[in-house]
N, C-alpha and C positions, 0 to 999 in steps of 0.2 A: 242345457250343456250337456253334448254327446259323452264328454267321460264319467260325469253322474248318469247318466240314464243308463247308461251301460251297465254300473252297475247297482245300479236300483231294483235287487233282488233279494231274496233269499237264498242259502248257500248252503247246501245241506246233503248230504254223502256223495258227493263231488256234481252234483246238478244243483243248476241255475235256475229258481223258478222263484214267482210272483208268493206273496204271503196269501191265506184263504182267509185270514181275520177278511171284517167287514167293514174297515177303514184305512185312511191312509196315513201316514208320516208323514209331513210335507218336507223336504229341507229346503230350509231356507239361505241365501247369502243374506248375513246378518249388518251387513254394510248398506248394500242398498234394496235390499226385500227380495232382489232377483229368486224366484222359484229355479230351483237344481235339481230336485226329484221328487218322484210321488212314490211313497213306499209301500205295498200292503201289508198291514202289518201281519208276523205270524201267531199262530195261534199257541196254544200249549197244547196243544196234539202234533202241530209241529215244532216246537222246543222238544217236545218224546221221541221224535222221529231224529233229531239231531242227537240229541244224547244216546236212543240205542243205534244209531250210526258209527258214532265215536266207540263205543263200547266192542262192536264187532269188528269194528277196525283194529283197534289199538293194540289187541297180543298180536300179533300179525309184525306191528310196528315195533312192537316191545324186543322182540326176539331178534330184530333185525339187525344186523353188524352196525354196530353206531358209528364209524365210520363212514356207512351209509347216508346213515339219517346225518354226521356232520355234513356229508355231499351237497344234502339239500337244502339246508341254511347255507351251504356258500354259494349257490346258485339264487336263492334269493337275495342273500348281499350284492351280489353281480345284480340283479333284477333292480335294486332299488337306488343301487349308484347309476344304471343308465335309465332309468326314468325319474330320476330324481327331479329335474325342471317340471314335470307335470305332477308331480307329487306335490312341488312345494306352490304350484299354482293352486292345487287341489286345498290344502294348509289356509292362503290367504281368501279364497272364496267361499269356500265351508264353515270354516269358523271366524273369520274376522284376522287371523293373524297379520302382524306386520312379515313384510319381506325380512327382516333379520330375523323374527323369531323363526321361519319355515325352515329357515338356514339351520339354525339354534337346532328346533325339535330334528331337524333330517340328520344332523353331524352327530348329534348323539343317539337316535335311531342305529345307525352305522354300527357305531362305536357296541352299543347294546348287539345285535345281531353278531358282531366278532365275537363278543364274547362267549356267546349261546352257541357259537361252534364249536370256542373249545371245550364248551358245558357238556356236550355230547361224550367226552373222553373222560371225565375226568369224576365219574361214580365213582368209589374203589369200598371194596370189602375186605374185613377183617377176621385172622383166624384169632378166636381168644381161648386163656386159658381155661381148662378146670379144674375144680376140687377132687371129681369123679378118675380115677384111673383108666387110659384108656380110651376116655372119651373129647373127640374134635371138636371148638364148639367154630360152627361161622356163620360172620353177620355178614349177610349179603343188603347191598341196594339195590331197591325196586321200583319199577315206576309208580304211582300212588290207584295209574290207572285213569280216569278222566276228571279233569281239568275245567270248572266254569270259569268262566273272564266275565266280569264286569269291569266296562273301563267307560271313564270321563269326559267331558268334551273340549278341556282345555289343553292338553297335549296327547289327544287322540290316537294320532299313526305310535306315537311314543310309545304311551302307556299301555295300549293294546299288545305292542310288538315284545314288550318288556317280560310281561308273563307270557304270553302266545309261544314266544319263541325259544324262551327255553324248555318251557313242558313239554313240547315236541321235543326236543334234542335229547330230553334224557326219557324219552320213550314214551309218554302221555300223548292222548287224545283230548283235544281242547271244543270246549261250545265257548263260540267269542259271543256275546251281547254288548254293542256297543250303545253310546248315550244315543237317544232319538235324534236329541241336535246335530250328533257329526257321524252318523251310521252310514256315511263311504267310507273319510277316512280312520276312523275310529275303529270300521270293521271289512266289507266288503273288498275295500281297495287291498288288506293284508290277504284276502281270500284269493285272491286271483292273483298276488305275486307268489303264494306259494303254490296255487295249482299249475305255473306257468314254470315253477323251480322242480315240480315231477312230486310233490306232497303226492303219496295213495288217496286215493278218495274215501271219505269219513273221517279224517285227520283231524281236520281243521274244519267247524261248522260256524258259520257266523248267523244268527238270528236276529232281526233287525224288530223290534217288539217292543210294549209297554207294558209296566204291573198293573193298569187298566184293561189290558186283554187277558194276560197270564197267570195274573196273581203274584203270588211266589211260587212258581212251578219250576222256574229255573235254579232255585235253591233245593226245593224241598222234593225234587227228584230224584230217586233211587241211587240212581248211575253215579253221578259224579263223589269222588272223596274229599274234593277239596274245593274252596269260591276261594278266587283270587279278587278282590274288589277294591275300587281305585273310587275314592266320591267323596261326597259331603259321612260328619258323625254320624247326622240323625240317618241317615241312609245305613250308614257300616252298623251305628245296633243295631238294628232291623235285621241284617242281613248275620249277623253274629247270633242274635237271639233263633233264626229261624237255624241258620247252623247247627248251633247249640241243641236246640230239640231232637236233629237230626243228627248228629253224632256226628258230625262231617267240620274239617279241621276248616278253619275261615282265617285266609291274610287280608288283612283291611290298611291300608295305606289311609287315611283319612286328614279332616284339617288341618290347619293349624293359627296361628296368632304368632307368628315368630318376633321376636326383640331384637333389634341390632342395636349394639350396646357403643357409644363414642365415649370415650373415658378422656380426662383430662388433658392425656399426653397422646394424642393421639393424632395422626396426620388427619387435618379437620378436609384439607381439601381433596385427599383421596377418601373418606369417609362418606365427604357426599356424593363422590361419585360411586362407591358402593351403594351406600343406600336411596338413591335415588333409581338405578335397574334393580335393585331389590322390593321394592316398591312399586315400580310402574312396568316392569316389563311383562308382556302380552296383557296390557292394560290394568293389574293387579289382579289376574284370575288365575294364579299359582298360588300352590298349598302352602310353601315354604314362603313367600312374600313377605318383606318384613313390614307387617302392620303396623310395629310400633315402633319409632326410632328413637331409641332412650338416650340423652345426652348432659354429658354432667355441665352445673351451672358454669363450670369456669370456660367451658368455649361453645357458651350457649348462644349467644349473639350472636359470635362471627358463624358457628354452621348454622343457626336456623336463616342466616340473609343469603347466606351460600346456594343452601339447597333450595330456597323459596325461588331465589332465581334460575338457578339450572331444572327447578321442575314449570316454571313458566315459561320457560323456552323451548320447553316441550313442543312436536307437530304434531295436533288430533287430526285427523281424517281418513281419508282412502287409505287400507290398509296395501292395493296393489301400487302403491307409489312409495318408488324408495326409500322417497323422503320422510316418511309417518313414520313413528315414534308410539303413538297410540291410535288404537284403529276403535274397534269398536267391542263392546261389549254382547256375549253370545246369543242375547236376546232380549226384548221389550219389558219382559218380566225383573230381569237382571239391570237393564239401564234403569227403571222406576223404584227398583229396593235400592239401588249406592244414592241415587240422589233422595230420597225420603230419606235414607239415614243419615246422610252429612244435615240436612234442612232440621234434621228432629235433634242431630248434637249441638249443631250452631241454637236452636231454639232454647237448648237445655243448659246454656251459658258457654259451650264456646267459642274459641275464637276462628274464625278463618283466614287464615293468613291467604289465601285463595279458596275458593269457591266454587267449583265444577261445576257445569250446568250441562243438561240434557239435551242432544240432538237427534233425534231417532236414537239408537243403540251407540251413537258416540257419548262419551261422557269425560268432560275435560279433567283435568285431575285436580281434588283438595288438598289442602295444606290446614290439619285444623292442631291447634294447641291450645291450652286451657281450660284443658277437659279437667271436670271434679276426681276425685279418688275411684269413687264408687259409680263412675260412669257406664254402662252396661257397654257403651261399644268398646271398650277399653279389654274387656274380656269375651270377643267373639269374633269369628272367620269376617274379614270385608274379604268381598272378590269381586275388588273394582278399587280404581284408579285413585285412592284415599289415603292420605299419611297421616297418623297422629305424630303429634312431637311430643315429649313426655320428657320434663328436665327432673334431673332427681344430683343428691347432693352424698358422694362415695362411692365404693362399690359396693357395699348393705345393701344401698336403699335403689341401688340398679339392680341385685341380683333378686331382693324382693318384688320388684315391680316387674320386672321378667319374668317371673314365676309366679306370679297371681294371674293365673290363666288356666282353663280347665286343658289346653291345648300344650303338647310339649313335641313338637315337629322339627323345627331348623333353628335358628340364629346365628349371630355374628359379633363380636368382640374387636372393637377397632383402639387399639393401646401401641404406644410405641415401645411398650418391652411386653415381648411373644411371651414369656414365661407365666405372666399376670394376667396376661389374656386366657392363655391354658387353663389356671386356677383358677377364675372366673368363669372357663366356660365347663369346668369340673363344675361347679354349683348350680348350673343351670339344668332343670330338671326337661331335657330334653334328649330326641334320640339322635340330634347331629349339633355341631353347631363349630361356628367356621371362623378363625383369628385371621383378624387384618382383610376381610374379604366378604363378598355380599352370603346373601340367604339361602343363594338359589344356587343348588349344585345337583349333583346327579351323577353319578361314577359307575363303570360296569359291574368294578370289583369291591367294590366299596359295600358293606349291609347300611340299605338305603329302608327307613322305618321310624317311627315318632312312639312316644310315649305318652302316659295318659288317655283323653280323649282323640289323639294322634294318630290309634291302629293299633296292630295287632301283630307281630311277629316282623320279621327283616325281609329285601328281596336284594337282587343282584349277586354275583360273585358264587361264593359258597353258600349263602343263603335262599337259594337259586334251588340247589338239591333238598336241603332241611325242607324248604317246601312244598317241592314234588316229586318228594321221591320218602319210600318210608321204608325201613330194615326190617330184616326178615332173619330171625335166627334159625338155623339148620345145626343139629347137635348131629354128629357121627360117635357109636361106640364102639370100638376098633377091638375092644374084649368081649366078657359077657357082665354086663351088671348080676346084678344081687337083690332080687328084689325081695322084704320081708313074706310076702306069703304069694 
């Protein structure tokens, strides 16, 4: 496909060029195995070149009038709108996203770009009083300099853009490393859009590579001051460790094991719809997905019957078909891992109300219940179409089960009493929770992030200013200070 081969390059200092590594990253369509592109990997030296280009370009960009920076982002938004059909096709082909998912991702991407446009003008300084006579304290918000962004495969266009656009809007330069499975949608596609929008060379660099080639160069390099990483908690811990050793700020958006709680007074039909979407959107490859569905025993039988029936009706198949609701997992390793996990959990005593099977990278939905309280699957993130139904007796038990996980990203509570839902939500140790809704939500101005093993820091809105700028104190002494010697 020419769309992919045209973008199958490294993008460093405004130049499109092949990587100098001795091996290629092969970009496959996860549904039919079609080879989309072959990309020679970037070396550690090329990562250095990317960071040095960013360093050279950044100061002039920081000094650029923020209205001019805003104009570049406005043009980028127009280009995304103009190219939306081909971007949607790329999402379907490269990551196996359904057409519904591609539309969902593009809608959010445009909303986040609109917020980044406004963000360019938002940083504000302060003048603070001083106990010293004649002194004026000025506190400036300044760009951190260069930001390293590492993005995942599940929502690559959105989640790359989510850090890249605000960082640029606030006067920083960026080096972006997309996931190896989505190098185009998560990487060079953004480079092309910003290049065509008039972003000066060097401000956005994209390196397509792998830790097997570059080790920790991307994290240890002296130029970036902030690393924005979205991915698994296992890799996130490594990123945090390396950043701490090098005194860099890490913003980490990691995995989840969210609970959707259905109370005894919930609208069961509505809760079923919310739970099915929250668990199975994009094949369950979503950090906010409702891994665990907790149901009060008073409505357990009704909910379970309706939930299983709705899940069984989902269409599994070609993501290019508008009727498809469940497409492929990103690769064969993920498909095998999810299938094995289901088989092991059933062998350990769980009941499969639906037992999904793998056909290539397509994995049909599973619904498991009757899990032992100490079942390992209850405390881990499942990146696939597997729902765990867990009964409970009363609010306190629901809260205890919901909190019995090392993660704390999202969640939901369904109830006929909104304030009851809010009270329970306040007791769940999670960064985000939604009353009478699904667990999968992201909005441009609301702080997004998790607790415990689900991450560090927040993104979106004013949190972007905290993440990608720093404070600088400049004092002015209008009189004469008195010194003791």
